[in-house]
C-alpha positions, 0 to 999 in steps of 0.5 A: 469786581470779577466773580463766577457767573453761571449764564446758563446751567450745565456742566463745568464749563458753565462757569464764566470769570466775568465782571460784576458789580461790587456788593454792598455791605446792608445793615448788619452785614460785613464785607469781606475781600475774598483771598479764597474760596472752597468747593462744595457738592452743592456748587455743583448742583447749583451750577446745574440748575438744581440748587438755587440760592435762597431768595436774597442771597448772591447768585454766584456760587460759593457758601465758604470763604476766607479773606480780609474785611474791607468794610463795616455796614451799619450796626455791626460790632465787634469787627474791623476793617483789615480783620482776617476772617473766615465766612459761611455763607448763603452764596457769592464766595467764587468772587473778589468780595462778598456781603455777609452777615456778622454772625456768619463770620469767624476769625482766622484761627491761630497758626493758620494763614487767611488762605486755608482757613477757606477749608474750614466755614462748611465742614466746620458748621456742618459737622458740629451742627449734625454730629454734635448739636443734633446728633449728640456725639458722646464721648466713647460713642461709635460714629460711621463717617461715610466718605470719611476722606472728603471735607466733611469726613476728615474733619468728622474724623477729627472733631470725634476722636477730639471729644474721646469718640470711636471712629469709623469710616467707609472709602472707596481706596485703599490710599483714602482710607489710610489717610483716614486712619492717620487722622485717627478712624479706628475702623476702615471700611471699603466700601466698593469690597466690603459691605459696611452693614457687616464690617461695622456690626463686626467691629463693634461686637455686633452693636453698630454706630451709635451715630452715622453722618451719611452723605448719600441719602436714599442709597444708604437709608435702609443699610443705614438703619439696619446699621445703627445702634439700639438708641442710634442717630442717623444724621443725613447730610446730603443725597450723592445716592438719591432722593427717595427710598423705602424705609423699615419703621419696625426696625426703626422702632424696635432700635429706638432710634432717630433720622435727621436731615438738614442743610445750612444754606436756607436757615435762617440767620439767626440759626446760622448765627447760633451754629458759627457762635456754637462752633467758634466756642466749642471748635475753634480752641481746637484748631488753635491747639493744633489738635484739629486742622483743616486738609487741603488737597489743592488750590487752583485759581479761582478763574479755574473753577470749571478745574475745581469743580471737574476735581470733585466730580472725579471724586479723586481728591482727599480733603478739600478744593480751594479756589485762590481769589487774584 
């Protein structure tokens, strides 16, 4: 098969479409013939040599994919050759084939083609696990999503609205904020021109958001804590704004607030399978019913993964960038 390899860390040009050995499904795994994958910020870090795959995972980038079951390994039940699926991966999505633990497979939702489904696994699992399983967003509460026009952001808006929450977003352009509003966002904050702490406080009558989904990390830590409502929950899922920051514990104590930080890739198989099962139970019916949809900015050939990485680095996209396998 062919896959995107990284012979040496570097810029987008470090991504090489090359012939590699076919994967073989092990006990409990399914071999998927990939139709499409999607690009995530973590892939850019892996390309730069800053985020290596977990032990035993595929060395090729790609944390999600969609396609068709090509073979079923020993001990797998409930999946058959030819099934259209999408999958959460620890790596290997930028390839024509990938071996996937059966617990990380999801059926392609009703009404979507198999290509579109590649935009779903990472964002649905990240949002559901952090916003709902960890931060316990409830109907009537307010969620603040940083990067509302990203793949994560566009999914978080839709899922929060689907359960009856109010949604605030930050984004850097009017075009992105307008798109967030179309998805249902109630409070729109241009982080280039406005102080999100002041804006969210004003929009919530001084209370602040009950839950914040944050992809920035260190840069926003102090402001996020200051913005939180009493009993608020801050869920950190990224570090685009750095990894080290000071934290005022007194502010956290006074608000009786909580901070969580999670990633999906290195979790044990059982934990990932539990998240995937929860997504299938709670999110898939919303997609099947047309209440939630993937947002795809563009599709590029998988051999042009470098071009897709440049799009993410420019941050001009809205939603997900897909890579389509030949």
